[in-house]
N, C-alpha and C positions, 0 to 999 in steps of 0.2 A: 170372369168365369165363362162368359159367352164365348170369349176367344178360345179358351181351352176346349170347350165343347165342339167348337168349329174345327179344331185340329185333331180331335179324337178319331174320326174315320181314317185320317192319314196314318195315325199311329197304329191302328189295328191293321190296316193294309200293309204297312211296312213289316210288321211282325209276322203276318200270315205269309207274305212273300218270302221272307227269310226262312221261316219254318218249312215252306215247300222246297226251297233250295237245299236245306239241310236234310230233309227226308230223301230227296233224290240222291244226294251224296251218300247217305247211309246205304241206300239201295245199291248204288254202284260200287261201294267198298266192301260188299259181302265177300267173305272168303279171303284167303291169304294173298291172292294174286290180283287184288283190285287195282285200279288205276289211281294209286294214291296221290302222286304229285299233281297231275292235271286237275283231278277232282277237288283236292284241297285248295289249290290255287284259285279255282273258280269260286269255291265257297268264300275264300278270303276276299276276292274282288267283289262278289255280291254283297258280303257283309259290310264292306267299306262303302259301297255305292247306295245301300238301302237308306241311310240317313240323308240322301240328297234332297235338297229343298228345305233343310233345317239349318240352324246355325251351328251345327256340329262341326268341330274343328278336327285336326289330325288325331289327337289323343282319343277323343270319343269315337271317331270312325274306326281307329285301330282296335280299340277295346271291343267294339261290336264285332269286327271281323275276326279277331282272335277268339272271342267267345263262340262265334259260329263254327270256326274250325274245331274248337274243343268239343262242341256238341256233335259234329260229324264224326270225329275220331272215336269219342267215348260211346256215342250211340251205335256206331258200327260194331265196336267190341261187345257192347251189351247185347246187341241183336244176335251176333254169332254165338256168344256164350249161352243165351237163352234158348236158341234153337238146339244147341248141343245138349243142354240140360233137359229140354222138353222131349225131343225125339231122336237124339243121338244114339247111335248103335256102336258098341265097342267091337272092334275088329282087329285082326292081326295084320300088320303091314310088314313088308319085306323091303330092305334097302336094295334098290335096283341099280343105282349109280352113285358114285362118290367122287366129288371133285374138290379141289382146293381153290379157295377164293381169297384174293388179297383184300383185306379190310382196312388197310392203312397202318395197322399195328403189326402186321405179319400175315401169314397164311392161316386160314381157318377152314374146316371141312364144311361142305355143303352137300346134302343128301337129297336124292329123289326117291320117293316111296311109292309102292303099289300094294294095294290090299290083296289078300289071298283070293278075293272074289274077282280080281282083275282090274279094279278101278285105280287109275293113276291119280295120286293126290297132288293138287296144284301147290306150287310154291316150294322153294328149297327149305330144308330143315338144317339148322346149325347145331347138329349133334355129332359126336365123333363115334361113329359105328362103321363096321366093315360091311362091304357088299355081301348081301345074303343074310345079314342080321335081321332078327325079328323084334318088333316092338308093338305094344298095344296102342291103338289110336281110337278116337271117337269120331265118327263120321256122320254127317247129316245125309240120310239116304235120298233126300229130295233137293239138295242144294250143294253149294261149293264149300260150306263150312266144315272144318275138321280141326282137331287138336291132338297132339301127342298125349298119351296117358288115358286114364279112365274118364268116365263122364264127369264133367265139371259140376260144382255146386251151383245153386241158383245164384245168378249174378246180382245180388242185392246191392252191393257197394257200387258197382258200375251203374246200375239203374238209378241209385240215389244221386250219384255224381252227375249223371245226365240230366236228371230232373232239376237239380240245383243250378246247373248251367242254363237250362231253359228258363227258369225263373229269373236268374240274373239278367239274361239277355232281354227278356220281356220287360223287366223293370227299367233297364238301361234304355231300350228303344222308346218306351213310354215317356221316360224323363226327357230324352232328347227331343222327341216329337212335340211334347206339350210345353217345353220351355219357352218362356216369353222371349221375343226377339230383342236383341240388344240395341237396335237402332231406334 
């Protein structure tokens, strides 16, 4: 018992460190043009490195890393949806450019949009509309988040999924950190 209590501060520190990395990733992934690949790679590496100093092997480290990536992705989606639900404004956007992009299975349209207020919306849209077509979008007036269509509903399922992954990660890290050494 004394050995587990001695390991408890390390478990708490590992969990707090990984939570800080995930929060930073969520912050960097806001909006559709986030730096997805480098940020998620950094989260994966941090998630795999956090159990350093424990007896965690490849499978346990990979499970922690994949859970951390899941939290970052789902947390970013939840944050964007909540912002649009809370303070999003419906606006009309106009298609200003239409290009064709090869996606491996053939060519698909990629659109660039601009609101009638003059704001360019980041990220391409994979809808098939002509240049000059209008569509309703919901825009965060203070940030990069936006989505086609009207205001989204409250993101209850996304928030529940993020919370479940956070609990799973905390339990997994606690189990790895407090596990008795095999030697």
